[in-house]
N, C-alpha and C positions, 0 to 999 in steps of 0.2 A: 521795516521791522522795528519792533519796540522791545525793550527789555522789561520783562515782568519783574515785580518785586521778588526778592529772594524768599522762598518758602522753605521751612525746615521739613525735610523728609529724610528718612534714613536713606542712605545712598542707593539702596536697592529698590526704593519705592518710586521709581520714575514712571512706571508703566501707565497708570491712569492719565497723567497729564501729557505724556508723550503720544498717547493714542487719540488726541483731540485734533481737529482740523486747525491748521495754522501754527501748531506747535510740533516740532519734530524732534526725534531723539538726538539728532545732531545739534539741536539748540537747547537741550535740557542738560545742564552741566551740574554734576555733583560737586559739592564743596562745603565750605564752612563759613558762617557769618556770626558776628556778635562778639568776637574776640580779637586778639592781636595776631598779626601775621606770623610771628615766631612760634605761636602755639597751634597753627593751622595744620596739624598732622594727625592722622587718624589715631595713632597710639596715645597722643596727648589729649585730643578731644574726647576720646572714649572714657577718660577718667571723670568727666563731668566738672572739671575744675578750671577750664580755660575761658569760660564765658561764651564759647561757640555753641551754635546749634548746627547739627548736620543739616545741610540745606541744599536746595536746588535752584539754580538760576535758569529761568525759562525766557527765551527770546521768542516772540510771537508776531504774527502778521495780523494787525487789527482789522484788516479787510476780510479775514477769514474767520476770526474768532475774537470776541470782545473780552475785555478785562473782566467784566461781570460774569461771562460764561466760564472763564477760568476759575473765578472765585467759587462759582457753583460746583465745579468739579472738586476743588480743594476742600470745600466744606461738606459736600455730600458723599464723596466717594474716596478721596485720597487718604483721609485720616479722621480720627474722632477729635474734634476741636474742644471737647469737654474734658479731655484727659490732661491733667497737669503733669508736666515733666514725664510724659510717657507717650509711646506710640506702639500699640499692640503689646508684644511681649517685652519690649525694651524700655528701661526706665533710666532717668537721669535728666539733668537740665539740658543736656545736648540733644534730647528728644522733645523739647518743649514745642508747643504749637505757637508759631510766630509768622508774621508777614513783615519782612524787612522792606520798607517802601523806598523808592528812589526819588519821589517828588511829592509835593503837597496834594496833587490830584489823586495819586495812588493812595495816599493816606486817607483822604476824604472818602473815596469810594469804598475802601476796605472797612473803615469805621462805620459807614452808613450801612453796608451790607451786613456786618455783624449786628448792628442795632436792629435791622429788619428781622434777622433770624431770632434774636432775643425776644423782640416784641411778638413775633408769631409763635413763640415757644416751640420751635422746631425740635429742640433737644430737651430731654428730661432734666438735664443738668445745665448749669451756666456755661457759656462759652468762655474758655480761658486763653484763647488765642491772643498773643501780644501783637500790637502793631507798633513797630519800632523803625526809626530811621536807619537805613543801611549806611554803615560807615565804610565797609569794604566786604567784598566777597573773595574768598580764597578757594581756588579750584582744588578739588580733592585729588588724591593719587590716581594714576591711570587705571588701576585695577578696580576702582569704584565706578568708573564711567561705563554706562550701559550694562550694569551688572546683570540685570534680569535677562537681557538679550543674550549675554554670553553664558549664563548659568540658569537656563529655564527649568531645569530639573532639580535645582538646589532646594532642599526641603523648606528653607525659609521662604523662598519665592513661591513654592507650591502652596504652602500653608497660609502665608500672609499677603502675598501680592496678587496671585492669580484670582482670588475671590474679588479683589478690588476691580480688576479688569472686567470680570463678569458683572459686577454691580454697575460699572460705567455703562456697559453695553445694555443692561436692563433698565436702569434708571434714567439714563440720558442718551438714548439711542441716536439722536441727531448729532451728538458730540462725539460719538464713537467712530473711529476710523481703523479698520483692520490693517494690521501691518504684516 
């Protein structure tokens, strides 16, 4: 098993990546990256003044899914990488698009993937995803873990997340695994 770089997602937005082969909900952990340990608490992070991004650490089996395939899900289904300091209806630096890499190989692959997307002009606007060295990942509070699983009828989930799952199933059917 390998640890994927930490990606910022609102803690409720785990579904698309946890529905891919080789990545399981038990290995997608909500948390915070980019700030200090003493500010890694939802109430503080939500102010946008801590340097943290709401993030997800994903551990995956590279024999079942490649890092490139996970990047494909991240950039095509999980969020809009052209939104600066925003994810859907939520705004602030804590919602920035970023990949926190663990090693030089992850950094190289992520930067090359972004360059390919930019060159192919996949998006109408420039990609603003930051590629940043991971200093530390701080696990979020228990109520943030598996939020969509525990609250499938929450209006936020229904409006913002279930369409992403539908898009994953439609756009990348070979990467969709029903749970």
